[in-house]
Steps between C-alpha positions, in 0.01 A plus 500: 500500500623852414562734797298772332189285562557487878331734734648588843238444779504507877301223675418494870509133589468380860592848614824521298540729206645336190615690192497274204495519114199317356369424159149655460350154451655318790258390768529580867518121565818470278649808656452374855643164421774577241613844604443505873539129583163481679379158386195460731263617229478232237362461151239242489268580209630830366151635456402611856274202577696292753628740763856365512641834403295699758671801660351798684515830331401785736351224720276348238561162329600501137623238253853616434499311173244748371666824623782658312799604716470859371146510626621404856710818538371721772323221684597301807556127404504228755609151431476201734868560571412843643255373760739370750709713743842349477473144622149548641234389266180703453216340701327389174816334375529317838139395494546340155795297638325412819195368301706332233310713245713380208646202325721599218468875620504634147182694563567580864657849467187620299265348757695668782495840347131467413428405861691800623305728269172326600563550875598870446181559313270283721658403836223255590390330172254220503586176325305585188684838472835316547411257224392780266799721568746209436315372193763665274774275642518138386671214670568200281590285800155546660613655833179704521385354832833585668507839341153567640610395844799732477283797408243409761776493764618845391145619518445365853833631617411840354817494281529745220 
């Protein structure tokens, strides 16, 4: 790629400012993984249907495979790597571990970020609300029961 086609952008990711040169057509997902080494968000379907690439942009869930990196400039991006405080996991991350809410864990970062967003928006969701909110995230292993238990635990513990 010719350098004239690159655009300098500044991204706020997990509270850290990153200045990068990006091609206008590169996705936020590819930038997070390839440029910044944040590999929690993953490409599953490439069309925003599976939730594996979920990140938070200004606190809202988005499919990072559908957002261009240049569109993310000026917004606060949070990846699953940005939830923990050093060695201390975010309570939602810990709940997913405690409830074995994963098998292969490919989808887990997206589910965790969606759960964080859900609990920020609705701290005491009923089970139907949880299912609807997480419907955009798919688990091929079928860990849905354990995922529900992890989210229910967060709800009962008033974790957000």
